[in-house]
MARGURO-164466 format. One line per 10 residues: number of its first residue (from 0); their letters; for each residue x, y, z of N, C-alpha, C, CB. Coordinates in steps of 0.1 Angstrom, whole numbers, plus 2048, in hexadecimal, padded with zeros to 3 digits. Glycine has a CB too. Layout:
REM residues N
NUM> a> X Y Z X Y Z X Y Z X Y Z ~ ...
REM end
This chain:
REM residues 318
0> madvrdsgvl> AC8 3CA 32C AD3 3C8 32E ADC 3CC 33A AD6 3CB 324 ~ AE5 3C4 33D AEC 3C6 349 AF8 3D3 34E AF1 3B9 349 ~ AFA 3D9 354 AFF 3E2 352 B06 3E5 35D AF7 3EA 34E ~ B0A 3DF 366 B0F 3E0 373 B12 3D3 373 B06 3E4 37F ~ B1E 3CE 37E B27 3C4 383 B1D 3BD 38C B34 3CA 38B ~ B22 3B2 392 B1A 3AB 39A B1D 3B3 3AA B1D 39A 398 ~ B29 3BC 3AC B2B 3C6 3B7 B21 3D1 3B6 B3A 3CD 3B8 ~ B1B 3D5 3A9 B11 3E4 3AC B1D 3ED 3A8 B0B 3E8 3C0 ~ B2A 3EA 39D B2F 3F5 395 B2E 3F3 38A B3A 3F8 397 ~ B2B 400 385 B27 403 377 B30 3F9 373 B28 413 370
10> cpfcqgneql> B30 3F5 361 B37 3ED 35B B39 3FA 34C B2F 3DE 359 ~ B47 3F9 34A B4B 3FF 342 B49 402 334 B51 3FD 343 ~ B4A 3F2 334 B49 3ED 323 B37 3EE 322 B50 3D8 31E ~ B2E 3EC 328 B22 3EB 323 B1A 3F8 31F B1C 3E3 32B ~ B10 3F5 317 B09 3FD 30E B02 409 317 AFF 3F4 306 ~ B05 418 317 AFD 41F 31D B0D 422 326 AED 418 324 ~ B17 41D 329 B1F 426 332 B30 427 329 B1F 41F 344 ~ B2D 42A 31F B38 42F 312 B3E 43A 316 B31 432 304 ~ B3B 444 323 B41 44E 32A B4E 44B 32E B3A 452 333 ~ B4B 43D 336 B55 437 33C B5F 432 338 B51 430 341
20> tpkaiqdwrd> B60 434 32A B6B 42D 321 B73 43D 319 B63 420 312 ~ B7F 438 314 B7F 43D 30E B7A 43F 2FF B86 43E 310 ~ B77 44B 2F4 B6E 44B 2E8 B6F 43D 2E0 B72 458 2DE ~ B6A 43B 2D6 B6A 42E 2D0 B75 437 2C5 B58 426 2C9 ~ B7D 42D 2C3 B84 429 2B3 B7F 424 2A6 B8D 41F 2B3 ~ B79 41C 2AB B73 415 2A3 B64 40F 2A7 B7E 40C 2A0 ~ B5A 40F 2A0 B4F 404 2A5 B48 3FC 29B B46 40B 2AC ~ B3B 3F0 29C B31 3F0 29A B2B 3F0 29B B2F 3EE 299 ~ B1C 3F5 290 B10 3FA 298 B07 3EF 28C B0B 410 297 ~ AFC 3F2 295 AF0 3E8 28B AEA 3EE 282 AE3 3E2 291
30> assawgarif> ADF 3E7 285 AD5 3F3 278 ACD 400 281 AC3 3E8 270 ~ AD0 3F9 291 AC4 408 293 AD4 413 29D AAD 401 2A5 ~ ADF 412 298 AEA 419 299 AEC 418 2AC AE8 42A 291 ~ AED 40F 2AF AEF 403 2BD AF9 401 2BC AEA 3F6 2BF ~ B06 402 2C1 B15 3FC 2C0 B11 3ED 2C3 B22 403 2CB ~ B18 3E1 2BB B15 3D8 2C0 B28 3D4 2C4 B09 3CF 2B7 ~ B31 3D7 2C5 B42 3D7 2C6 B4B 3E3 2BF B47 3CA 2BD ~ B51 3E8 2CD B56 3F2 2CA B67 3F2 2D0 B4C 3FE 2CF ~ B6D 3FA 2CA B7D 3FB 2D0 B81 408 2D1 B89 3F6 2C7 ~ B86 40A 2DC B8D 416 2E1 B9C 412 2E7 B85 41E 2EC
40> hdrapiflve> B9F 420 2EB BAE 420 2F1 BB2 41A 302 BB3 430 2F0 ~ BB9 414 305 BB2 40E 315 BB8 41A 31D BB9 3FC 31D ~ BB2 41A 328 BB5 425 330 BC3 425 337 BAB 426 33B ~ BC9 41C 339 BD5 416 340 BE1 412 339 BD2 40B 348 ~ BE4 418 326 BE8 410 324 BF7 409 321 BE1 410 31E ~ BFA 3FD 320 C08 3F8 31F C0F 401 318 C09 3EB 318 ~ C0C 405 308 C12 40A 2FD C0F 416 2FC C11 404 2F2 ~ C15 421 2FA C11 42E 2F9 C13 433 2E7 C1B 437 304 ~ C0A 435 2E4 C0A 438 2D3 C10 443 2D1 BFD 43A 2CA ~ C13 450 2DA C1B 45F 2D5 C27 45D 2D7 C18 46D 2DD
50> gaadrrgegi> C34 45F 2CE C41 45E 2D3 C48 453 2CB C41 45A 2E2 ~ C51 452 2CB C5F 448 2C1 C5F 443 2CC C72 44E 2B9 ~ C64 438 2C5 C6D 42B 2D2 C7D 42B 2D7 C6C 419 2CB ~ C80 435 2CE C8D 43B 2D0 C94 42D 2DA C8C 44C 2D8 ~ C97 426 2D1 C9E 416 2D3 CAD 41E 2D3 C9B 406 2C4 ~ CB2 418 2E3 CC2 41B 2E1 CCB 412 2ED CC6 42E 2E4 ~ CD4 410 2E9 CDA 405 2F2 CE7 409 2FC CDF 3FA 2E7 ~ CE6 401 306 CEE 401 30C CF5 3F6 30F CEB 406 314 ~ D05 3F5 30C D05 3EC 305 CFC 3E1 300 D0B 3E9 309 ~ D00 3D5 30B CF7 3C7 2FF CE6 3CB 300 CF8 3B1 307
60> ldrmnpvgah> CE5 3D2 309 CD6 3D5 30C CD1 3E2 305 CD4 3D7 31C ~ CC0 3E4 307 CB8 3ED 2FC CB1 3EF 30A CAF 3E5 2EB ~ CB3 3FC 303 CA6 403 30B C98 40B 2FD CAF 414 316 ~ C8D 40A 300 C86 418 2F4 C79 418 2FD C81 413 2DE ~ C73 421 2F6 C66 428 2FF C58 41D 2F8 C64 43E 2FA ~ C4F 41E 303 C48 415 303 C3C 417 2F3 C42 415 314 ~ C41 41C 2EB C39 41F 2DF C34 416 2DD C3D 423 2D4 ~ C22 416 2D9 C19 40D 2D0 C0F 412 2D4 C19 3FF 2D1 ~ BFE 40A 2D4 BF6 40E 2D7 BF1 401 2E2 BEF 412 2CC ~ BE5 402 2E8 BDE 3FA 2EE BD0 3FB 2EE BE1 3F9 2F8
70> eivvetpqha> BC6 3F6 2E9 BBD 3F4 2E7 BB3 3EA 2EA BBF 3F5 2E0 ~ BA5 3EB 2EF B9B 3E5 2F6 B8F 3E0 2EA B95 3EF 302 ~ B8E 3D8 2E7 B7F 3D2 2DD B73 3CD 2E6 B84 3C3 2D2 ~ B6C 3D6 2EB B62 3D0 2F2 B5B 3CC 2E9 B5C 3D8 2FC ~ B55 3B9 2E9 B50 3B2 2DB B3F 3B6 2DC B54 39C 2DB ~ B3C 3B9 2E6 B2D 3B8 2E7 B27 3C1 2F1 B28 3AB 2E9 ~ B19 3C5 2F2 B13 3CD 2FC B0E 3C8 304 B0D 3D5 2F8 ~ B0C 3BD 305 B08 3B0 30C B14 3B2 31A B09 3A0 2FF ~ B0F 3AF 326 B19 3AE 331 B14 39E 333 B17 3BC 340 ~ B22 398 33B B22 388 33F B1E 382 32E B13 384 34D
80> vtlaqlppqh> B24 383 325 B21 378 319 B30 377 317 B16 37C 30A ~ B33 36F 311 B3F 36A 30C B3D 36A 2FA B41 35A 313 ~ B4B 36C 2F8 B4A 36B 2E9 B47 35E 2E3 B56 36F 2E1 ~ B45 353 2E8 B40 347 2E4 B29 346 2E4 B4B 33A 2F3 ~ B2C 34D 2EC B1B 351 2EE B12 35B 2E1 B19 35D 2FD ~ B1E 361 2DB B1B 36A 2D2 B17 363 2C6 B26 373 2CF ~ B0F 369 2BF B0A 365 2AE B13 364 2A7 B02 36E 2A5 ~ B15 35A 29D B21 35C 28E B23 36B 28C B1A 356 27D ~ B17 36C 289 B15 37B 27F B1D 388 289 AFE 381 27C ~ B1B 386 298 B20 38F 2A1 B2E 390 29F B1D 38B 2AE
90> iakvielcrd> B33 380 2A2 B3F 37D 2A5 B4D 382 294 B3C 36A 2AB ~ B46 382 289 B4B 388 27E B4B 393 27E B48 385 274 ~ B44 39E 283 B41 3AC 283 B51 3B0 28C B30 3B1 28C ~ B51 3A7 29B B5C 3AA 2A2 B6C 3A6 29C B59 3A4 2AF ~ B6E 39F 292 B72 398 28D B78 3A5 282 B6A 38D 28B ~ B74 3A4 279 B70 3B0 272 B77 3C4 277 B5D 3AE 274 ~ B73 3C5 284 B78 3CF 28E B88 3CF 28E B72 3CB 29E ~ B8B 3C2 296 B97 3BA 298 BA4 3C0 28B B91 3A7 296 ~ B99 3B8 27F BA2 3B7 273 BA4 3C6 26F B9A 3AE 266 ~ B9D 3CC 273 B9D 3DB 26C BA8 3E1 271 B92 3E4 26F
100> riidlkrdhr> BA7 3E1 283 BB3 3E6 28A BC1 3E2 288 BB2 3E6 296 ~ BC2 3D9 285 BCC 3D2 284 BD6 3D7 27A BC8 3C4 282 ~ BCE 3D9 26D BCF 3E2 263 BD4 3EB 265 BC7 3E4 25E ~ BCB 3F2 26C BD1 404 267 BDE 403 275 BBF 416 26B ~ BDE 3FC 27F BEB 3FC 289 BF5 3FB 280 BEC 3F1 294 ~ BF5 3F0 274 C01 3EC 26E C07 3F4 264 C01 3E0 269 ~ BFD 401 260 C03 40D 25D C09 418 25F C00 410 25A ~ C0F 414 26C C14 41C 272 C24 412 276 C0A 421 27D ~ C2C 419 26E C3A 40D 26D C40 40D 278 C46 411 263 ~ C40 416 288 C45 414 290 C41 407 29A C45 41F 292
110> fryvslfkdq> C36 400 297 C2F 3F7 29E C35 3E9 290 C19 3FC 2A1 ~ C3F 3E0 29D C3F 3D6 292 C3A 3C9 298 C4F 3D3 28C ~ C2E 3C9 29A C26 3BF 2A3 C17 3C4 2A7 C2E 3BC 2B0 ~ C0D 3BD 2A2 C04 3BE 2AA BFB 3B4 2B0 C00 3C5 2A5 ~ BF9 3B5 2BA BF0 3A6 2BF BE2 3A6 2C4 BF5 3A0 2CB ~ BDB 39C 2C4 BCC 39E 2C7 BCD 391 2CF BBF 39F 2B9 ~ BC4 394 2DB BC6 38A 2E5 BBA 38C 2EF BD5 38B 2EB ~ BB6 381 2F6 BAB 382 2FF BAC 377 308 B9E 382 2F8 ~ BAC 37D 316 BA9 379 324 B9D 375 328 BAB 382 32C ~ B96 366 328 B88 369 32B B87 362 33D B7B 360 31B
120> hpptpalqgh> B81 368 344 B7D 367 350 B6F 362 353 B7F 372 355 ~ B6A 35C 35E B5E 35B 360 B59 368 368 B5C 34E 366 ~ B4E 36E 366 B4B 378 36F B43 378 37E B44 381 367 ~ B4D 37B 382 B51 380 392 B51 38D 397 B60 37C 395 ~ B4A 390 3A3 B4A 39E 3AA B58 3A6 3A9 B47 39B 3BA ~ B66 3A0 3A8 B71 3AA 3A4 B74 3A7 393 B80 3A8 3AE ~ B6D 3A2 389 B77 3A5 37E B64 3A6 379 B87 397 375 ~ B67 3AD 36D B5E 3B3 367 B54 3AC 35F B64 3BB 35F ~ B55 3A2 359 B4B 39A 353 B48 398 349 B43 39B 354 ~ B4E 3A4 33E B4D 3AF 334 B54 3A5 328 B56 3BF 339
130> sysqilaspv> B4E 39E 31B B5A 39A 310 B5C 3A3 30D B59 392 304 ~ B6E 3A3 30A B74 3AB 305 B82 3A7 301 B74 3B4 30C ~ B87 3AD 2F5 B95 3A9 2F1 BA2 3B4 2F3 B93 3A6 2E2 ~ BAB 3B5 2F0 BB8 3C2 2EE BBE 3BD 2E2 BC6 3C4 2FD ~ BC4 3C8 2DE BCB 3C8 2D6 BDD 3CE 2DB BC3 3CF 2CB ~ BE5 3CB 2D9 BF0 3D3 2DA BF7 3D2 2CF BF8 3D1 2E4 ~ BFC 3E3 2C9 C06 3E0 2C0 C11 3E7 2CA C04 3E8 2B0 ~ C1D 3DE 2C1 C2D 3DF 2CA C34 3E1 2C5 C34 3D7 2D2 ~ C40 3EC 2C4 C4E 3EA 2BE C57 3E1 2B7 C53 3EA 2C5 ~ C55 3D5 2C5 C5F 3CB 2C2 C51 3BE 2C0 C6C 3C7 2D1
140> lpqvleiefr> C58 3B1 2BF C52 3A7 2BC C4F 3A4 2CB C58 39E 2B3 ~ C42 399 2CC C44 391 2D7 C4F 385 2D7 C38 38C 2D9 ~ C54 380 2E1 C5A 375 2E1 C56 36A 2DC C5B 373 2EB ~ C4D 36A 2E0 C45 358 2DB C43 35C 2C9 C2D 353 2E6 ~ C3E 364 2C5 C40 367 2B8 C47 368 2AD C3E 36E 2B8 ~ C57 36E 2B7 C60 36E 2AF C67 364 2AE C67 377 2B1 ~ C61 356 2B7 C6A 347 2B6 C61 342 2AC C6A 33C 2C6 ~ C52 345 2AB C4D 33D 2A1 C52 340 295 C40 33C 2A1 ~ C55 34E 28E C5A 352 286 C67 34F 282 C58 35B 286 ~ C71 34B 28A C7E 348 288 C7D 338 282 C87 34B 296
150> wsrahfhrke> C6E 330 28C C71 321 288 C68 320 27A C6B 314 295 ~ C61 329 27D C59 327 26C C62 32B 260 C4B 332 268 ~ C6C 334 260 C76 33B 258 C7E 32A 253 C83 34A 263 ~ C87 325 264 C8E 31C 260 C88 30E 25A C96 31A 26A ~ C7D 30B 25C C79 300 255 C75 302 247 C6E 2FB 25D ~ C6D 30E 245 C69 312 231 C7A 315 230 C5A 328 22A ~ C89 316 233 C91 316 22F C99 306 228 C94 31E 237 ~ C91 2FD 233 C96 2F0 230 C8F 2E6 22C C9C 2EB 239 ~ C84 2E7 22A C75 2E2 223 C71 2E8 216 C69 2E6 22C ~ C6F 2F7 214 C6A 2FF 20D C58 2FF 210 C6F 2FA 1FF
160> rclycdilqq> C56 2FC 21A C48 2FB 21C C43 304 22A C43 2E9 21D ~ C37 301 227 C32 311 236 C34 300 243 C13 31D 235 ~ C3B 305 24F C39 2FC 257 C28 2FA 25D C44 300 263 ~ C23 301 260 C13 2FB 262 C12 2F7 256 C06 303 266 ~ C0E 2F9 24D C0A 2F4 23E C0C 2E6 243 C15 2F9 231 ~ C1E 2E2 244 C1D 2D6 248 C14 2CD 256 C2A 2D5 24A ~ C15 2D6 260 C0F 2D3 26B C02 2CD 266 C0E 2DF 274 ~ BFA 2D5 261 BEC 2D2 25A BEA 2C7 254 BE8 2DB 250 ~ BF3 2C7 24B BEF 2BA 241 BF4 2AE 248 BF7 2BA 232 ~ BFF 2B1 254 C01 29F 25C BF6 29F 264 C11 29A 267
170> emhqekrvvd> BEE 2AC 26C BE5 2A7 275 BD1 2A3 270 BE7 2B3 281 ~ BCF 2A5 265 BC8 2A0 25A BCA 292 258 BCB 2A8 24E ~ BD6 292 252 BD8 281 250 BD8 27B 25C BE5 27A 248 ~ BDC 27C 265 BE2 275 271 BCE 279 27E BF8 280 278 ~ BC9 27E 276 BBF 281 283 BBD 280 28D BBA 27F 284 ~ BCC 27D 297 BC6 27E 2A3 BC7 28C 2AA BCC 275 2A9 ~ BCC 297 2AB BC9 2A0 2B2 BC1 2AC 2AA BD5 2A4 2B9 ~ BBC 2A7 29E BB2 2B1 299 BA4 2B2 29F BB0 2AD 28B ~ B9E 2BF 2A4 B8E 2BE 2AD B7F 2C3 2A1 B8F 2CF 2BF ~ B87 2CB 29A B7E 2CE 28E B82 2D4 283 B73 2D6 290
180> qnadflalcp> B77 2D3 27E B7D 2DD 26C B71 2DD 266 B8A 2D6 25F ~ B70 2EA 25D B64 2EC 252 B72 2ED 246 B58 2FD 255 ~ B66 2F5 23D B72 2FB 22D B7C 300 22D B70 304 224 ~ B7D 308 239 B89 314 23B B92 312 244 B85 321 23F ~ B89 309 251 B98 30D 258 B95 2FA 261 B97 321 268 ~ BA2 2F9 269 BA0 2EE 272 BA7 2F5 283 BAA 2DE 26B ~ B9E 2ED 28B BA6 2E9 294 BAC 2DF 29E BA5 2ED 297 ~ BB7 2E1 2A4 BBA 2D8 2A9 BC3 2D8 2B6 BBD 2D4 2A0 ~ BC8 2CF 2BD BCE 2D0 2C8 BDE 2CD 2C9 BC6 2C8 2D0 ~ BE6 2D5 2C6 BF3 2D6 2C1 BFC 2C8 2C5 BF9 2E5 2C7
190> fasrspyelw> C03 2C2 2C3 C07 2BA 2CA C13 2BD 2D4 C09 2B1 2C1 ~ C17 2B6 2DE C1C 2BE 2E9 C1A 2C9 2EC C25 2BF 2EA ~ C0B 2CC 2EE C03 2D6 2F2 C09 2DA 301 BF5 2D1 2F0 ~ C0B 2EA 2FF C11 2EF 30F C07 2ED 318 C15 2FF 310 ~ BF9 2F1 316 BF2 2EF 31D BE5 2E3 320 BF0 2F9 31C ~ BDA 2E1 324 BD3 2D7 324 BC5 2DB 319 BD2 2D5 333 ~ BC3 2D5 30F BB7 2DB 306 BBE 2E8 300 BA8 2E0 30F ~ BC9 2EA 2FC BD0 2F6 2F5 BCC 2F1 2E8 BE1 2F8 2F7 ~ BC4 2FD 2E0 BBF 2F8 2D3 BBD 304 2C9 BB0 2F1 2D4 ~ BC8 303 2BC BCB 306 2B1 BC0 307 2A5 BD4 2FF 2B0
200> vlplrhsssf> BBD 316 2A5 BB1 315 296 BBD 319 28B BA0 324 296 ~ BC0 316 281 BC3 319 277 BBD 318 26A BCA 314 277 ~ BC1 324 261 BB9 323 256 BC0 317 24C BB8 330 24E ~ BB8 311 243 BBD 301 23B BC5 308 22E BAD 2F4 235 ~ BC2 315 224 BC8 31A 21C BD4 327 225 BBB 31F 212 ~ BE0 324 21D BE9 328 221 BE9 338 225 BF1 324 219 ~ BEB 33F 22E BEC 34C 231 BF4 354 23D BE1 34E 231 ~ C00 35A 239 C02 361 243 BFC 368 24D C07 365 240 ~ BF6 371 248 BEF 37E 24C BE0 37B 252 BEE 387 23E ~ BDB 37B 25C BCD 37E 265 BC3 383 25B BCF 38B 271
210> ekdhtdperv> BC8 390 261 BC4 39C 259 BC1 39E 246 BCF 3A5 25D ~ BCB 399 241 BC9 399 232 BC0 38D 22E BD8 397 22A ~ BBE 380 235 BB6 375 230 BA8 379 23A BBF 364 233 ~ BA6 382 238 B9B 386 23F B93 392 236 BA0 38B 24D ~ B90 390 228 B90 39E 224 B7E 39B 21D BA0 3A3 217 ~ B7B 38A 21D B70 387 21A B63 386 221 B72 37E 217 ~ B59 38C 224 B4E 38A 22C B4F 380 22F B43 38B 229 ~ B49 373 228 B48 365 224 B52 35F 231 B4D 362 213 ~ B5E 364 22A B6A 357 232 B6C 361 244 B81 356 224 ~ B66 369 244 B67 36F 251 B5D 369 25C B65 37D 250
220> lslasflksc> B51 367 255 B48 361 25B B49 353 25B B3D 365 256 ~ B55 34C 251 B55 342 255 B5F 33D 261 B57 33E 24B ~ B68 345 265 B75 348 270 B67 347 278 B82 359 270 ~ B5D 34E 277 B54 353 287 B4E 349 28B B48 35F 287 ~ B47 342 280 B40 336 286 B48 32C 28C B38 330 27B ~ B55 32B 281 B5D 321 287 B65 322 299 B69 321 27C ~ B68 32D 297 B6C 331 2A3 B64 332 2B3 B70 33D 29E ~ B58 335 2AF B4E 332 2B3 B4B 327 2BA B47 333 2AD ~ B4D 31D 2B6 B4C 30B 2B6 B52 308 2BE B51 301 2AC ~ B64 30F 2BE B6F 307 2C1 B6E 30E 2CC B7C 306 2B8
230> lqriekisdt> B68 31A 2D0 B68 31F 2E2 B5B 31E 2E7 B6D 330 2E6 ~ B56 318 2E5 B45 310 2E6 B4C 302 2EF B3A 30A 2CF ~ B55 2FA 2E5 B5A 2EF 2ED B62 2F2 2F8 B61 2E6 2E5 ~ B6A 2FC 2F6 B74 2FE 302 B6F 305 30E B80 305 2FE ~ B64 309 30C B5D 311 315 B57 300 31E B50 31E 30D ~ B54 2F7 31B B4F 2EC 321 B5C 2E6 326 B47 2E4 318 ~ B64 2EB 325 B70 2E7 32B B74 2F0 337 B7C 2E7 322 ~ B73 300 331 B78 305 33E B72 319 336 B90 2FF 342 ~ B6F 31E 344 B67 328 33C B75 338 340 B51 32A 343 ~ B83 32F 33F B89 33C 341 B97 336 33A B8A 344 352
240> lhmvlhtepn> B9B 33E 330 BA4 33D 325 BA9 347 322 BA0 338 31A ~ BB0 34A 31A BBC 352 312 BBD 34F 306 BCA 350 315 ~ BBB 355 2FC BB7 352 2EA BC0 35F 2E4 BA1 356 2E4 ~ BCA 35C 2DC BD3 364 2D8 BD3 363 2C5 BE3 35F 2E2 ~ BD4 36D 2C1 BD6 36E 2B2 BE9 36C 2B2 BCE 37F 2AB ~ BEA 362 2A7 BFA 363 29F BFA 364 295 C03 35A 29F ~ BFB 376 291 BFA 377 280 C08 37C 27D BEC 384 278 ~ C0B 380 270 C17 381 26D C1C 38F 272 C19 37E 25E ~ C29 393 272 C2B 3A4 27A C2A 3AD 272 C39 3A8 281 ~ C27 3BC 271 C2C 3C6 269 C35 3C6 25F C30 3CD 270
250> leahrptkdw> C35 3C2 255 C3F 3C2 24B C46 3CF 245 C38 3BC 241 ~ C40 3D7 249 C43 3E7 242 C4D 3ED 24F C30 3F4 240 ~ C4B 3E4 25E C52 3E9 265 C63 3EA 264 C4D 3E3 26F ~ C69 3EB 26E C79 3E8 26E C7F 3D9 26D C80 3EE 27C ~ C85 3D6 263 C8C 3C9 266 C97 3C5 267 C8A 3C2 260 ~ C9A 3BD 270 CAA 3BD 276 CB3 3BA 26C CAC 3B1 282 ~ CB0 3B5 260 CB8 3B2 24D CB0 3B2 24B CC1 3A6 245 ~ CB5 3B6 23B CA8 3B7 230 CA1 3AA 22F CAE 3BA 21F ~ CA8 39E 234 C9E 391 22A C9A 38E 23A CA8 380 21C ~ C9A 393 247 C92 38E 253 C88 386 24A C8B 39C 25D
260> wktlpedfhw> C7E 390 247 C70 38A 243 C6A 389 235 C67 392 248 ~ C77 386 22B C77 387 21E C6E 378 21F C87 388 216 ~ C6A 36E 223 C63 360 21C C57 35E 22B C72 34D 21A ~ C56 369 233 C4E 368 23E C3E 366 236 C51 375 249 ~ C39 36E 229 C2F 36B 227 C28 35A 221 C2D 376 220 ~ C36 350 21C C35 346 21C C39 33C 227 C39 346 214 ~ C43 343 22C C45 33A 237 C3B 336 24A C53 341 239 ~ C33 344 248 C2D 344 253 C1D 341 251 C30 350 25A ~ C17 33E 25A C06 338 259 BFF 33E 264 C03 327 25B ~ BF7 348 264 BEE 34E 270 BEA 344 277 BE1 355 26D
270> hieihpdveg> BE5 346 285 BDB 33C 28C BD7 342 297 BE2 330 28F ~ BCC 33D 29E BCA 340 2A9 BC9 335 2B6 BC0 347 2A7 ~ BCE 336 2C3 BD3 331 2CA BCB 336 2D7 BE1 332 2C8 ~ BBF 32A 2DE BBB 329 2E6 BC0 320 2F3 BB3 328 2E2 ~ BC1 328 2FE BCB 31E 308 BBD 321 311 BDE 323 30F ~ BB6 316 31A BAD 316 321 BB0 312 32F BA4 310 31C ~ BAE 318 338 BB8 31C 347 BAF 30E 34D BB4 332 353 ~ BB2 303 350 BAE 2F8 357 BB2 2F4 367 BB2 2ED 34F ~ BAD 2F8 36C BAF 2FB 37E BBA 2EC 37F B9A 2FA 38C ~ BC2 2F2 384 BCD 2E6 38A BD5 2DD 382 BC5 2DC 391
280> qrrylgsegf> BD2 2E0 374 BDC 2D6 368 BE2 2DC 360 BD6 2CC 35D ~ BE7 2ED 363 BF0 2EF 358 BFA 2FA 362 BE8 2F5 347 ~ C0A 2F1 35D C16 2FA 364 C20 2FA 35B C1C 2F3 372 ~ C26 308 35F C2E 30A 358 C3A 310 362 C28 312 34D ~ C47 308 35D C51 307 364 C5C 312 35E C55 2FA 364 ~ C57 322 363 C5C 32C 35C C69 32E 35C C57 336 360 ~ C72 32A 367 C81 32F 368 C88 324 35C C88 32D 37C ~ C7E 319 35C C85 30E 354 C81 30E 342 C81 2FE 35C ~ C75 315 33F C6C 318 334 C67 30A 332 C73 31F 328 ~ C62 302 33B C5E 2F7 338 C4C 2F9 33A C65 2EC 343
290> yfnpipaeea> C42 2F0 333 C38 2F0 335 C36 2E0 33A C31 2F5 32A ~ C29 2DF 342 C27 2D2 349 C19 2D3 344 C2A 2D0 35B ~ C13 2C5 33C C08 2C4 338 C05 2B6 33B C07 2C9 32D ~ BFB 2B3 344 BFA 2A5 343 BEB 29E 340 C00 2A1 34F ~ BE8 2A7 334 BDE 2A2 329 BE3 2A4 31D BD1 2A9 329 ~ BEA 296 314 BEC 297 303 BE4 29D 2FD BEB 28B 2FB ~ BE4 2A1 2F3 BE1 2A7 2E8 BD5 29D 2E6 BEC 2A9 2DC ~ BD9 28D 2E0 BD1 289 2DD BC3 284 2E3 BD5 284 2D8 ~ BC8 287 2EF BBD 282 2FA BAF 28E 2F9 BC7 282 30C ~ BBB 29A 2FD BB4 2A7 300 BAA 2A8 2F0 BC4 2B7 302
300> alvlralepg> BB1 2A6 2E6 BA8 2A6 2D7 B98 29D 2DB BB3 29B 2C7 ~ B9F 28F 2D9 B91 287 2DD B87 28A 2E4 B93 27D 2E3 ~ B8C 295 2F0 B80 298 2FA B7A 2A8 2F4 B87 299 30C ~ B82 2B0 2EF B7A 2BA 2E4 B73 2B4 2DA B83 2C3 2DC ~ B73 2AB 2CE B6E 2A9 2C7 B61 2A0 2CD B78 2A6 2BE ~ B5D 29D 2D7 B51 299 2DA B47 2A0 2E5 B54 28D 2DD ~ B51 2AD 2E3 B45 2B6 2ED B3D 2BF 2DF B4F 2C4 2FD ~ B36 2C0 2DD B2B 2C4 2D5 B29 2D6 2D6 B1C 2BA 2DA ~ B2D 2DF 2CF B2C 2E9 2D1 B25 2F3 2D7 B2B 2EA 2CB ~ B17 2EE 2D9 B09 2F4 2DA AFD 2F5 2D4 B09 2FD 2DB
310> veppppse> AF6 2FE 2D4 AE8 304 2CD AEC 30C 2CB ADB 305 2D3 ~ AEB 30D 2C2 AEA 322 2B9 ADE 32B 2C3 ADF 322 2A0 ~ AE4 333 2CA AD8 33A 2CD ACE 345 2CA ADA 33D 2D3 ~ AC3 349 2C5 AC2 353 2BA AC8 360 2BF AB4 354 2B7 ~ AC7 363 2B3 AD3 374 2B3 AC8 37C 2B8 ADA 37C 2A1 ~ ACD 387 2C1 ACA 391 2C9 AC2 395 2BB AD7 39B 2D2 ~ AB3 39F 2C2 AAC 3A3 2B9 AB3 3B3 2B7 A9D 3A2 2BE ~ AB1 3BD 2AF AB3 3C9 2AA AAC 3D2 2AD AB3 3CA 2A0
REM end
């Protein structure tokens, strides 16, 4: 098992180098008591657990302390192995660890949202090359999520149906943008995708909460297997990607109004978004808020459907 980068510097995420990181908050261990995945506080956190938000106004503006949490999820002790290369049983354990951390962080009513995301880059001397994700708990809603919550609520008030359930029904009927499906989940390239080969993974049954939807080990394994095949397809396009989970906010935290999240369990639908970075094909006109994507979702779905996920590697010996 590799424990150094190409530059010769010790990788702090490899097995045997645990002294280079903070103590694990939570981990998963195999039958031999060796850890298979571990979570610890980031050494240079964006948000700090201690203190209160102390939100205060300055005219129309607000100031607050960066209270929250910032955690690192090391997904495997193996160096230079991507999440897509791990066995489904291993990915399932990573999902369970992340689920448990989201549940635990939401017990803190200071935190309005808990983000789970992953930035994957190919190993280089400048980059670590070890598979990991990040968890952020924040006292405010991420802007993109707040927009999604507002649109979901507006659709529900007009139609009395979940926006994402309607999307699922339309996509399964048209079959233009669907990439893959199993008994529990569906993967699609969303209409007017923001980036080339953007892929969403959604549960077929309605649920606003990722963490509440994964109490059954069989369902966790179903997601792990499906997510693995989706990532394998994406990695045939690009091994650089951004993956993010969109789940419900902390319903026990501060609400702007009493009825702000009253219908959210019915109107929102958790999902995972995967954005591969295709060189020269993605543009964002930040000053205007426009995305430019030269590859329509329908064409992207055709390409991704044609890509075989790959042969399952044998699980590592314990």
